[in-house]
VEXGUNU-659587 format. One record per residue (C-alpha): residue in three letters; z negated, y, x negated. Coordinates in steps of 0.1 Angstrom, whole numbers, plus 5000, padded with zeros to 4 digits. Example, Ala and Ser with C-alpha at 12.3 -4.5 7.8 and 13.67 -1.06 7.14 Angstrom:
REM residues 2
ALA492249554877;SER492949894863;
END
This chain:
REM residues 135
MET380235017029;ARG378234707017;ASN380034387011;PRO378934147039;PHE379033847015;SER376833996988;ILE373033916987;GLU370934197003;SER368534366978;LYS364834396985;ALA365234766989;ASP368034727015;LYS366034467034;GLN362934687034;TYR365034987046;ARG366534777074;GLN363134657086;ASN361735017085;LEU364735147104;GLU364234887132;ARG360534977134;TRP361335347134;LYS363935297162;GLN361335127184;MET358735407176;ALA361335677183;SER361635557219;VAL358135687225;THR358236007204;SER361236237212;ALA364936237218;THR365536427186;ASP364136137166;ARG366535897182;VAL369436117173;ILE368336147137;LEU368035777134;SER371435707148;THR373535977131;GLN371936087098;PRO372435927063;ARG369835697047;GLU368135967027;VAL367336187057;ILE366135887077;GLU363835777049;LEU362236137049;THR361836147087;GLY360635787092;PRO357035847081;LYS356936157104;ILE358135947133;GLU355335687125;ARG352635967125;GLU353836117157;PHE354135777173;SER350635677164;LEU349136007177;LYS351035977210;ALA350235607214;LYS346535667208;ASP346335947234;SER348535777260;GLY346035527274;GLN348435237271;LEU349634987245;PHE353034987228;PRO354434667212;ILE356434697180;GLU358334387170;GLN359134327133;LYS359334047107;ASP356733977082;HIS357233887045;ALA357933517054;GLY360533607080;ARG358433527111;ASP358533747142;VAL355433957145;THR354434187174;MET352034467165;TYR350434667192;PHE349735047189;GLY347735257213;ASP344435297231;ILE342035027219;ALA339935067251;LYS343034967271;ALA343534657250;PHE340034537256;GLU339834647292;PRO339934287307;PHE336934197285;ASN334834497295;LEU334734427332;PRO331234427347;THR329434097347;ALA328833897378;LYS325333797386;ILE325033437397;LYS322133207406;LEU322332847395;GLY320832597419;LYS318132357406;VAL319432007403;VAL317231707409;HIS318231357397;PHE317031047415;GLU318330697408;GLY321230837388;ARG322531067415;PRO322231447414;TYR320931647444;LEU320432027449;ALA316732097452;GLY316932247487;GLN319431997501;ILE317831657494;PRO318331417523;PRO315131317541;ASP315330947532;ILE315731037495;GLN312831277498;ARG310630997512;ALA311730757484;MET310931017458;LEU307531077473;LEU306730707474;ARG307830657438;LYS305830957427;HIS302630797440;GLY303430447427;PHE304730287459;SER308030137467;GLU309930097499;
END
C-alpha cells in the first residue's frame, strides 16, 4: 500500500489517469472488461487497457452515437474528449438549407420601406422628387 503522504510519481499519476479513462471506456465495451479493471493487479490492467481502448474505439465508431470521456490534461484541467460517429457529431450542421427571399428595401427621407408596401402618399412624394418637383 502506498503512503498517502508521499508525493505521487509520474508513472503512478499516469497509471491512475489511464485507469480512470479505461473504466469509462469499459462501460461501453463488455462486462468482462469492468471486472478485470476492478479486480486484477496493475500489471494485468496495463496489458488489457490498450485492448479496451481499441475495442471501445471500434464500438463507438460503429454505434452511430457519441461517447464523452472525461480526463485531465497535463496542466490538470478537466477535458472531455468525444469518441464515436463523426457524422453524428456534425448532424446539426448538415441539415438542409432553407431557401428564403429577401424583400427589396427602398429608403426615402431616411426611412426604409419594402418595395411592394410603400404607402401611396410616399409613392407620390417619391415620384414628384424623381421629376424635380416638390409637394
